[in-house]
ZALUMGU-975221 format. One record per residue (C-alpha): x, y, z. Coordinates in Angstrom, 2 decimals. Each point is the difference from the previous one (the first is absolute). Example, Ala and Ser with C-alpha at 12.3 -4.5 7.8 and 13.67 -1.06 7.14 Angstrom:
BEGIN
+---------+---------+---------+
!       u !       v !       w !
+---------+---------+---------+
!   12.30 !   -4.50 !    7.80 !
!    1.37 !    3.44 !   -0.66 !
+---------+---------+---------+
end
This chain:
BEGIN
+---------+---------+---------+
!       u !       v !       w !
+---------+---------+---------+
!   89.91 !   14.33 !   53.56 !
!   -1.80 !    1.85 !   -2.69 !
!   -1.79 !   -2.82 !   -1.26 !
!   -0.52 !   -1.42 !    3.87 !
!   -1.73 !    3.69 !    0.65 !
!   -2.19 !   -0.05 !   -3.46 !
!   -1.62 !   -3.81 !    1.21 !
!   -0.48 !    1.53 !    3.55 !
!   -1.93 !    2.72 !   -1.58 !
!   -1.96 !   -2.03 !   -2.05 !
!   -0.69 !   -2.37 !    2.88 !
!   -1.22 !    3.00 !    2.28 !
!   -2.58 !    1.40 !   -3.10 !
!   -1.70 !   -3.27 !   -0.88 !
!   -0.46 !   -0.54 !    3.78 !
!   -1.26 !    3.97 !    0.13 !
!   -2.35 !   -1.28 !   -2.81 !
!   -1.46 !   -3.18 !    1.84 !
!   -0.55 !    1.48 !    3.35 !
!   -2.06 !    3.04 !   -1.85 !
!   -1.74 !   -2.96 !   -2.10 !
!   -0.92 !   -2.24 !    3.12 !
!   -2.25 !    1.38 !    3.19 !
!    2.97 !   -0.13 !    2.79 !
!   -1.35 !   -2.12 !    3.26 !
!    0.76 !    1.75 !    2.68 !
!   -1.26 !   -2.84 !    2.27 !
!    1.02 !   -3.60 !   -0.05 !
!   -4.26 !   -0.47 !    0.56 !
!   -2.09 !    0.58 !   -3.03 !
!   -1.68 !    2.86 !   -0.32 !
!   -3.67 !   -0.99 !    0.80 !
!    1.57 !   -1.84 !    3.13 !
!   -2.11 !    2.46 !    2.60 !
!   -2.93 !   -0.59 !   -1.21 !
!    0.05 !   -3.44 !   -0.15 !
!    1.45 !    0.13 !    3.71 !
!   -3.42 !    1.98 !    0.70 !
!   -1.80 !   -2.38 !   -1.83 !
!    0.63 !   -3.14 !    1.53 !
!   -0.18 !    1.57 !    3.84 !
!   -3.65 !    1.36 !   -0.95 !
!   -0.46 !   -3.62 !   -0.62 !
!    1.84 !   -1.59 !    3.18 !
!   -2.39 !    2.71 !    1.89 !
!   -3.25 !   -1.08 !   -1.85 !
!    0.73 !   -3.56 !    0.77 !
!    1.37 !    0.58 !    3.31 !
!   -4.12 !    1.85 !    0.59 !
!   -1.37 !   -2.85 !   -1.89 !
!    1.85 !   -2.44 !    2.14 !
!   -1.00 !    1.81 !    3.02 !
!   -3.64 !   -0.19 !   -1.13 !
!    0.06 !   -3.36 !   -0.42 !
!    1.24 !   -1.09 !    3.29 !
!   -2.57 !    2.30 !    2.15 !
!   -2.95 !   -1.64 !   -2.03 !
!    1.82 !   -3.29 !    0.79 !
!   -0.30 !    0.84 !    3.77 !
!   -3.18 !    1.65 !    0.23 !
!   -1.22 !   -3.20 !   -1.71 !
!    1.45 !   -2.71 !    2.27 !
!   -1.28 !    1.92 !    2.74 !
!   -3.95 !    0.34 !   -1.45 !
!    1.55 !   -3.87 !    0.08 !
!    0.75 !   -0.53 !    3.61 !
!   -2.99 !    2.44 !    1.00 !
!   -2.27 !   -2.35 !   -1.52 !
!    1.32 !   -3.36 !    1.30 !
!   -0.23 !    1.90 !    3.88 !
!   -3.26 !    1.40 !   -0.79 !
!   -1.32 !   -3.59 !   -1.38 !
!    1.03 !   -2.16 !    3.15 !
!   -1.03 !    2.59 !    2.23 !
!   -3.41 !   -0.41 !   -1.29 !
!    0.39 !   -3.70 !   -0.62 !
!    2.06 !   -1.56 !    3.06 !
!   -0.36 !    3.57 !    2.38 !
!    3.66 !    1.07 !    0.16 !
!    0.17 !    2.57 !    2.27 !
!    2.36 !    2.71 !    0.87 !
!    2.69 !   -2.58 !    1.74 !
!    0.34 !   -1.78 !   -3.19 !
!    0.87 !    3.06 !   -1.84 !
!    2.59 !    0.79 !    2.54 !
!    1.73 !   -3.20 !   -0.50 !
!   -0.20 !    0.13 !   -3.65 !
!    2.27 !    3.43 !   -0.15 !
!    2.38 !   -1.65 !    2.77 !
!    0.56 !   -3.42 !   -2.26 !
!   -0.10 !    2.41 !   -3.37 !
!    2.47 !    1.98 !    1.37 !
!    2.04 !   -2.17 !    0.97 !
!   -0.20 !   -2.37 !   -3.47 !
!    0.94 !    3.37 !   -1.57 !
!    1.82 !    2.10 !    2.17 !
!    1.74 !    2.34 !   -2.74 !
!   -3.87 !    1.02 !   -0.99 !
!   -2.36 !    2.77 !    1.22 !
!   -3.11 !    0.22 !    0.52 !
!   -1.43 !   -3.35 !    1.41 !
!   -0.78 !    1.56 !    3.22 !
!   -3.46 !   -0.67 !    1.72 !
!   -1.20 !    3.42 !   -0.65 !
!    1.02 !   -0.45 !   -3.38 !
!   -1.71 !   -3.50 !   -0.17 !
!   -3.28 !    1.61 !    0.84 !
!    0.15 !    2.86 !   -2.53 !
!    0.32 !   -2.67 !   -2.87 !
!   -3.28 !   -2.02 !    1.74 !
!   -1.60 !    3.87 !   -0.13 !
!    1.36 !    0.34 !   -3.98 !
!   -1.03 !   -3.58 !   -0.66 !
!   -3.62 !    1.11 !    1.45 !
!   -0.23 !    2.96 !   -1.57 !
!    0.84 !   -1.05 !   -3.57 !
!   -1.47 !   -3.26 !   -0.15 !
!    0.42 !    0.19 !   -4.01 !
!    3.28 !   -0.55 !   -1.05 !
!   -0.94 !    1.11 !   -3.01 !
!   -0.80 !    4.03 !    1.90 !
!    3.12 !   -0.90 !    1.66 !
!    2.17 !    0.30 !   -3.55 !
!   -1.79 !    3.05 !   -1.17 !
!    1.60 !    2.41 !    2.43 !
!    0.93 !   -0.88 !    3.41 !
!    3.02 !   -2.66 !   -1.01 !
!    1.37 !    2.64 !   -1.56 !
!    0.30 !    2.34 !    3.22 !
!    2.74 !   -0.49 !    2.82 !
!   -1.48 !   -2.16 !    3.11 !
!   -0.10 !    3.16 !    1.86 !
!   -2.62 !    2.02 !   -2.14 !
!   -2.08 !   -3.25 !    0.57 !
!    0.23 !    0.39 !    3.38 !
!   -1.28 !    3.84 !   -0.47 !
!   -2.92 !   -1.60 !   -2.27 !
!   -0.97 !   -2.38 !    2.48 !
!    0.21 !    2.30 !    3.35 !
!   -1.56 !    2.79 !   -1.44 !
!   -2.96 !   -1.61 !   -2.22 !
!   -2.81 !   -2.34 !   -0.14 !
!   -0.96 !   -0.37 !   -3.15 !
!    1.48 !   -2.11 !   -2.87 !
!   -1.16 !    2.17 !   -2.71 !
!    1.62 !    3.34 !    2.35 !
!    3.41 !   -1.62 !    0.36 !
!    0.30 !   -1.11 !   -3.60 !
!   -0.71 !    4.04 !   -1.13 !
!    2.39 !    0.75 !    2.44 !
!    2.44 !   -2.52 !   -1.38 !
!   -0.24 !    1.08 !   -3.30 !
!    0.44 !    3.41 !    1.12 !
!    3.67 !   -0.47 !    1.70 !
!    0.82 !   -2.36 !   -3.23 !
!   -0.72 !    3.10 !   -2.35 !
!    1.19 !    2.56 !    1.85 !
!    2.85 !   -1.35 !    1.49 !
!   -0.87 !    0.72 !    3.82 !
!    2.23 !   -0.96 !    2.99 !
!   -2.14 !   -1.90 !    2.78 !
!   -0.28 !    3.00 !    1.92 !
!   -1.31 !    2.20 !   -2.75 !
!   -2.34 !   -3.22 !   -0.30 !
!   -1.12 !    0.55 !    3.55 !
!   -0.37 !    3.53 !   -0.27 !
!   -2.33 !   -0.13 !   -3.12 !
!   -2.05 !   -2.48 !    1.60 !
!   -0.76 !    2.02 !    3.02 !
!   -0.74 !    3.16 !   -2.23 !
!   -2.39 !   -2.33 !   -1.89 !
!    1.42 !    0.73 !   -3.41 !
!   -2.50 !   -2.37 !   -1.53 !
!   -2.63 !    2.10 !    1.22 !
!    1.19 !    3.17 !   -1.23 !
!    1.01 !   -1.15 !   -3.20 !
!   -1.94 !    0.77 !   -2.57 !
!   -2.21 !    2.29 !    2.04 !
!    0.92 !    3.89 !   -1.53 !
!   -3.15 !    1.57 !   -1.38 !
!    0.96 !    0.90 !   -3.94 !
!   -1.28 !    0.56 !   -2.80 !
!    1.33 !   -2.70 !   -1.76 !
!   -2.37 !   -2.01 !   -1.41 !
!   -1.00 !    2.43 !   -2.14 !
!    2.60 !    1.69 !   -1.47 !
!    3.02 !   -2.74 !   -0.67 !
!   -0.57 !   -3.68 !   -1.96 !
!   -1.48 !   -2.28 !    2.23 !
!    3.10 !   -2.73 !    0.39 !
!    2.07 !    3.08 !    1.24 !
!   -2.62 !    1.55 !    2.34 !
!   -0.74 !   -3.49 !    2.02 !
!    4.03 !    0.07 !   -0.05 !
!    0.67 !    3.51 !    0.74 !
!   -2.85 !   -0.35 !    3.09 !
!    1.55 !   -2.69 !    1.58 !
!    3.06 !    1.75 !    0.35 !
!   -1.51 !    3.09 !    1.83 !
!   -0.35 !   -0.28 !    3.70 !
!   -1.86 !    1.86 !    2.43 !
!    1.44 !    1.08 !    2.55 !
!    3.61 !   -0.04 !   -0.25 !
!    1.73 !   -1.23 !    2.66 !
!    2.72 !    2.71 !    0.82 !
!    1.13 !   -0.91 !    3.19 !
!    3.04 !   -0.26 !   -0.85 !
!    0.51 !    3.79 !    0.11 !
!    0.89 !    2.03 !    3.30 !
!   -1.88 !    2.84 !   -0.49 !
!   -3.04 !    1.84 !    1.90 !
!   -4.04 !    0.47 !   -1.13 !
!    0.57 !    3.37 !   -0.61 !
!    3.03 !    0.15 !   -2.76 !
!   -0.11 !    1.81 !   -2.89 !
!    0.00 !   -1.47 !   -3.69 !
!    3.25 !    0.83 !   -0.35 !
!    0.83 !   -2.11 !    3.24 !
!   -1.66 !   -3.00 !   -1.40 !
!    1.77 !    0.17 !   -2.94 !
!    3.24 !    0.14 !    0.84 !
!   -0.77 !   -2.94 !    2.89 !
!   -1.22 !   -2.21 !   -2.86 !
!    3.54 !    0.28 !   -2.48 !
!    1.79 !   -0.02 !    3.22 !
!   -1.12 !   -3.36 !    0.26 !
!   -0.84 !   -0.90 !   -3.42 !
!    0.87 !   -3.54 !   -0.10 !
!   -2.95 !   -0.34 !    2.86 !
!   -2.39 !    1.84 !   -1.87 !
!    0.98 !   -2.08 !   -2.83 !
!   -0.82 !   -3.07 !    1.60 !
!   -3.76 !    1.59 !    1.60 !
!   -0.96 !    0.96 !   -4.06 !
!    0.99 !   -3.76 !   -1.22 !
!    1.66 !   -1.78 !   -2.97 !
!    0.69 !    2.37 !   -2.92 !
!    0.07 !    3.42 !    1.17 !
!    3.47 !    1.71 !   -1.38 !
!    0.81 !    3.50 !    1.71 !
!    0.34 !    2.90 !   -2.05 !
!    0.53 !    2.70 !    1.71 !
!   -1.44 !    2.45 !    2.66 !
!   -1.03 !    3.61 !   -0.83 !
!   -0.27 !   -1.05 !   -3.44 !
!    0.52 !    3.31 !   -2.59 !
!   -3.03 !    0.10 !   -2.89 !
!    0.62 !    3.20 !   -2.03 !
!   -4.00 !    0.76 !   -1.44 !
!   -0.22 !    3.25 !   -2.09 !
!    2.61 !    1.67 !    1.53 !
!   -0.21 !   -0.68 !    3.73 !
!    1.33 !   -2.61 !    2.17 !
!   -1.69 !   -2.92 !    2.20 !
!    1.43 !   -2.27 !    2.52 !
!   -1.85 !   -3.31 !   -0.01 !
!    0.83 !   -1.50 !    3.87 !
!    0.62 !   -3.49 !   -1.28 !
!    0.67 !   -1.48 !   -3.19 !
!    0.23 !   -4.11 !   -0.55 !
!    0.08 !   -2.21 !   -3.02 !
!   -1.72 !   -3.36 !    0.36 !
!    1.76 !   -2.55 !   -1.87 !
!   -3.08 !   -2.53 !    0.03 !
!   -2.86 !    2.64 !   -1.25 !
!    2.91 !    1.83 !   -2.32 !
!   -1.49 !    3.58 !    0.79 !
!    1.36 !    2.40 !    2.22 !
!   -1.40 !    0.81 !    3.87 !
!   -0.67 !    3.34 !    1.03 !
!   -0.51 !    0.13 !    3.74 !
!   -1.21 !    3.51 !    1.93 !
!    0.58 !   -0.11 !    3.92 !
!   -2.71 !    2.19 !    2.37 !
!   -0.04 !    0.06 !    3.43 !
!   -3.89 !    0.56 !    0.65 !
!   -2.73 !   -1.30 !   -1.37 !
!   -0.94 !    0.00 !   -3.37 !
!   -1.69 !    2.43 !   -1.53 !
!   -0.92 !    0.23 !   -4.16 !
!    2.57 !    2.37 !   -0.70 !
!    2.64 !   -2.34 !    0.28 !
!   -1.19 !   -2.09 !   -2.90 !
!   -0.06 !    2.48 !   -2.34 !
!    3.17 !    1.04 !    0.87 !
!    1.04 !   -3.60 !   -0.53 !
!   -2.20 !   -0.09 !   -3.42 !
!    2.39 !    2.52 !   -0.93 !
!    3.39 !   -1.33 !    0.81 !
!   -1.15 !   -3.65 !   -1.23 !
!   -1.09 !    1.72 !   -3.51 !
!    3.47 !    1.67 !    0.04 !
!    2.07 !   -3.28 !    0.32 !
!   -2.04 !   -1.39 !   -2.83 !
!    0.64 !    2.88 !   -2.85 !
!    3.51 !    0.34 !    1.79 !
!    1.78 !   -2.76 !    0.87 !
!   -2.32 !   -2.87 !   -0.89 !
!    1.65 !   -2.08 !   -2.88 !
!   -2.56 !   -1.72 !   -2.38 !
!    1.38 !   -3.35 !    1.15 !
!   -1.02 !    1.11 !    3.57 !
!   -3.92 !   -0.71 !    1.24 !
!   -2.28 !    3.03 !    1.78 !
!    1.82 !    1.82 !    2.92 !
!   -1.78 !   -0.61 !    3.01 !
!   -0.52 !    2.40 !    2.65 !
!   -0.14 !   -0.70 !    4.31 !
!   -1.40 !    2.13 !    2.32 !
!    1.91 !   -1.42 !    3.66 !
!   -2.36 !    2.59 !    2.55 !
!   -0.20 !   -0.12 !    3.85 !
!   -4.08 !   -0.61 !   -0.33 !
!   -2.45 !   -0.54 !   -2.85 !
!   -4.07 !    0.11 !   -0.58 !
!   -1.15 !   -2.82 !   -2.55 !
!   -2.27 !    2.16 !   -1.03 !
!    1.63 !    2.89 !   -0.81 !
!    2.88 !   -1.70 !   -1.42 !
!   -2.99 !   -1.50 !   -2.68 !
!   -1.13 !    3.31 !   -1.01 !
!    3.33 !    1.27 !    0.03 !
!    1.05 !   -2.62 !   -2.12 !
!   -3.30 !   -0.55 !   -2.36 !
!    0.96 !    2.03 !   -2.85 !
!    3.72 !   -0.44 !    0.13 !
!    1.13 !   -1.82 !   -3.12 !
!    3.61 !   -1.00 !    0.88 !
!    1.13 !   -2.88 !    2.74 !
!   -0.24 !    1.30 !    3.24 !
!   -0.52 !   -1.42 !    3.22 !
!   -0.05 !    1.39 !    4.29 !
!    1.49 !   -1.89 !    3.05 !
!    0.54 !    0.46 !    3.21 !
!    3.24 !   -0.40 !    2.23 !
!    1.08 !   -0.81 !    3.46 !
!    2.62 !    0.97 !    2.28 !
!    1.24 !   -1.86 !    2.96 !
!   -2.30 !    2.31 !    2.12 !
!   -2.39 !   -0.97 !   -1.56 !
!   -0.32 !   -3.83 !    1.30 !
!   -1.01 !   -0.98 !    3.49 !
!    2.86 !   -0.04 !    2.47 !
!    0.16 !   -3.70 !    0.21 !
!    1.25 !   -0.22 !   -3.88 !
!    1.70 !    2.96 !    0.48 !
!    2.60 !   -1.59 !    2.30 !
!    0.05 !   -3.21 !   -1.98 !
!    1.37 !    1.43 !   -3.63 !
!    3.69 !    0.25 !   -0.21 !
!    1.75 !    3.24 !   -0.31 !
!    1.45 !    1.72 !   -3.52 !
!    3.33 !   -1.53 !    1.23 !
!   -1.37 !   -3.64 !    0.02 !
!   -1.94 !    0.08 !   -2.84 !
!    3.22 !    0.55 !   -1.89 !
!    2.23 !   -2.70 !    1.20 !
!   -3.09 !   -1.62 !   -0.93 !
!    0.17 !    0.80 !   -3.50 !
!    3.36 !   -0.72 !   -0.27 !
!   -0.14 !   -3.07 !    1.26 !
!   -3.06 !   -1.14 !   -1.97 !
!    2.49 !   -1.30 !   -2.74 !
!    2.15 !   -2.68 !    2.69 !
!   -4.14 !   -0.82 !    1.19 !
!   -0.11 !   -3.55 !   -1.77 !
!    3.16 !   -1.36 !    1.72 !
!   -1.37 !    0.52 !    3.30 !
!   -1.88 !   -2.77 !    0.72 !
!    0.77 !   -0.61 !    4.00 !
!   -2.88 !    0.12 !    2.39 !
!    1.65 !    0.87 !    3.46 !
!   -0.60 !   -2.65 !    2.83 !
!   -2.77 !    1.50 !    2.73 !
+---------+---------+---------+
end
């Protein structure tokens, strides 16, 4: 009995030592299983996105080929409306589960091929956009150059179809690079060109529901409340860091209206909001804030901080004088509220709620290729 007890004690002792030396495995699965699973999920999602983009590009190129064939036969053999309508019915009969072959959509395909006769142009950008985006380009723009420019912007910024339409209607291309700046003499040429193109004039704040006599703080709060729309209007690359950003200089506290970081320029961007017309004192105030960011926050890896004053109106001559002896990169631009637009444009713009719905649907936009029957 004692022998048995001694053997059991020795066995238990040996087991305890083994337990101490060999780490316990709390699960039947390897310790890195969760990381492995997460990596596989990311790879699968990436593959799904690539597959969806590839399918979309194939579909757009198919539409272009169909449109080119219809266009060629209309020119050479006099195909008319009745032929297109018959073609739509026969295609639908042959491919009942496929959408997108209505007479209306076939006519869009014809217009698409006519707008982009060179297939190389097609593959640059428009073939990578969903079909509804391309219809917006066809309906709202006349020149190939404009269509290609807005197509590229839509790709870079991830715009939904309705956001693309708004940017076209508010003439983004004309506004891009139009702000008054001193970038040409305060930034290296490569940075100056990019920074200039990033700024607009005027900025479109029609997504805000504020009156013309709103105060600066109301404007700031409204922009923060609709920060997603604001970031879309600012353009790709802006990362929001905060409002009323606190800076301590010589024991006194100062507040920057809005602070951003631009991931392409690798620099901080200070934005000051002004309700009225630009006055020279604004440039001095912003110059102070930009200097403070450069000295207190900017790291050696960051490039020079940029300042932007947004006001309701401005005089280019006054701005030229105000920025003449300032050595920090500063720009001045105006903004437009909904009340500033003609009545017909006010009525055509979507509400904030509609914009938010569009933003949420943007990720799924590529799956929507169907154009409904008339």
